[in-house]
C-alpha positions as CSV (number, residue, x, y, z in Angstrom):
1,M,141.4,27.0,53.1
2,S,138.2,26.4,54.6
3,G,136.0,23.4,54.0
4,S,133.4,25.5,52.0
5,S,136.0,27.0,49.7
6,L,137.4,23.5,49.1
7,G,134.0,22.1,48.2
8,L,133.5,25.0,45.9
9,L,136.8,24.5,44.3
10,I,135.9,20.8,43.8
11,E,132.5,21.6,42.4
12,S,134.0,24.2,40.0
13,L,136.4,21.5,38.9
14,V,133.7,19.0,38.4
15,A,131.6,21.7,36.5
16,A,134.6,22.4,34.3
17,L,135.1,18.7,33.5
18,L,131.4,18.4,32.8
19,L,131.6,21.3,30.3
20,V,134.6,19.6,28.7
21,T,132.8,16.4,28.5
22,I,129.7,18.2,26.9
23,G,131.9,19.8,24.3
24,Y,133.6,16.5,23.5
25,C,130.2,14.8,23.3
26,M,129.1,17.4,20.8
27,V,132.3,16.9,18.7
28,L,131.7,13.2,18.8
29,N,128.0,13.6,17.8
30,R,129.0,15.6,14.8
31,R,131.7,13.0,13.8
32,L,129.0,10.2,14.2
33,K,126.5,12.1,12.0
34,R,129.3,12.5,9.3
35,L,130.1,8.8,9.7
36,R,126.4,7.9,9.3
37,A,126.1,10.2,6.1
38,D,129.4,8.4,4.8
39,E,127.9,5.0,5.6
40,S,124.8,5.9,3.5
41,S,127.1,7.0,0.6
42,L,129.4,4.0,1.1
43,R,126.2,1.7,0.9
44,E,125.2,3.5,-2.4
45,T,128.8,3.1,-3.7
46,I,128.9,-0.7,-2.7
47,A,125.4,-1.2,-4.5
48,E,126.8,0.5,-7.7
49,L,129.9,-1.6,-7.5
50,V,127.9,-4.8,-7.2
51,R,125.7,-3.7,-10.2
52,A,128.8,-2.9,-12.2
53,T,130.4,-6.3,-11.3
54,E,127.3,-8.1,-12.5
55,I,127.4,-6.2,-15.8
56,A,131.1,-7.0,-16.2
57,E,130.4,-10.7,-15.5
58,Q,127.7,-10.8,-18.2
59,A,130.0,-9.0,-20.6
60,I,132.9,-11.5,-19.8
61,E,130.4,-14.3,-20.5
62,G,129.5,-12.7,-23.7
63,L,133.2,-12.3,-24.6
64,K,133.7,-15.9,-24.0
65,V,130.8,-17.0,-26.1
66,T,132.1,-14.7,-28.9
67,A,135.6,-16.2,-28.5
68,V,134.3,-19.6,-28.8
69,E,132.3,-18.8,-31.9
70,C,135.3,-17.0,-33.6
71,D,137.5,-20.0,-32.7
72,R,135.0,-22.5,-34.3
73,D,134.6,-20.1,-37.4
74,L,138.4,-19.7,-37.8
75,T,138.8,-23.5,-37.5
76,N,136.3,-24.1,-40.2
77,K,137.8,-21.4,-42.5
78,L,141.2,-22.9,-42.0
79,R,139.9,-26.4,-42.8
80,Q,138.2,-24.9,-46.0
81,A,141.4,-23.2,-46.8
82,D,143.4,-26.4,-46.4
83,R,140.9,-28.3,-48.7
84,F,141.1,-25.6,-51.2
85,S,144.9,-25.5,-51.1
86,R,145.0,-29.3,-51.7
87,S,142.5,-29.1,-54.5
88,I,144.7,-26.3,-56.2
89,E,147.8,-28.5,-55.7
90,K,146.1,-31.4,-57.5
91,Q,144.8,-29.1,-60.3
92,V,148.3,-27.6,-60.7
93,E,149.8,-31.3,-60.8
94,L,147.1,-32.3,-63.3
95,G,147.8,-29.1,-65.3
96,G,151.5,-30.0,-65.4
97,K,150.7,-33.5,-66.7
98,V,148.4,-32.0,-69.3
99,L,151.2,-29.5,-70.3
100,G,153.7,-32.3,-70.5
101,R,151.3,-34.4,-72.9
102,L,150.7,-31.3,-75.0
103,S,154.5,-30.7,-75.2
104,R,155.0,-34.3,-76.3
105,I,152.3,-34.0,-78.8
106,T,153.7,-30.9,-80.2
107,E,157.2,-32.4,-80.4
108,L,155.8,-35.5,-82.3
109,A,153.8,-33.2,-84.6
110,R,156.9,-31.1,-85.4
111,G,158.9,-34.4,-86.0
112,H,156.3,-35.4,-88.6
113,G,156.1,-32.0,-90.2
114,L,152.6,-31.3,-89.1
115,V,153.3,-28.1,-87.2
116,E,155.9,-25.3,-88.1
117,P,158.5,-24.6,-85.4
118,A,157.8,-21.3,-83.6
119,K,159.5,-18.3,-85.2
120,A,161.3,-15.6,-83.3
121,S,159.0,-12.8,-82.1
122,A,161.2,-10.2,-83.9
123,T,159.6,-11.3,-87.4
124,P,157.1,-8.6,-88.8
125,R,153.4,-9.5,-88.9
126,A,151.9,-10.4,-92.1
127,T,150.0,-7.5,-93.6
128,Q,147.4,-7.1,-96.4
129,R,148.2,-5.0,-99.4
130,D,146.7,-1.9,-97.8
131,G,149.0,-2.3,-94.7
132,A,146.3,-3.6,-92.3
133,P,147.3,-6.7,-90.3
134,V,146.0,-10.0,-91.5
135,R,143.3,-11.5,-89.3
136,K,143.0,-15.2,-89.1
137,T,139.6,-16.8,-88.7
138,V,139.0,-19.7,-86.5
139,A,138.4,-21.8,-89.5
140,D,141.9,-20.9,-90.9
141,A,143.5,-21.7,-87.5
142,S,141.7,-25.0,-87.2
143,G,142.5,-25.9,-90.7
144,R,146.2,-25.4,-90.2
145,A,146.3,-27.4,-87.1
146,A,144.4,-30.3,-88.8
């Protein structure tokens, strides 16, 4: 091989390598363009994510406030229910005492013949001559008790 053919071979090899380098640069350029486009969409996605995070934080704060209000309201309702329950217990106790007194009064009245003993419920009702039930007036009932 001669010197000029060796130089031509080296230059051809350098030209081929330059063509490969240019092709590779074109591929890299396309990839960089896609990366830049993806970077832009990634920035938009990050901005949306930040906005969504802020909205979620506000919603969480609202839920915390609501939970505190519900807890306070529930506590108040439970206190009211407890007071009401105690009041009912006292009223039931007082009602029992009143019932006991009424029972003693009735027993004493029966003992003195002021009140007739209760009859069995199987006795027929008093009827008038025409078959209609007898109606007692308040005056009749109060007259008997006195």
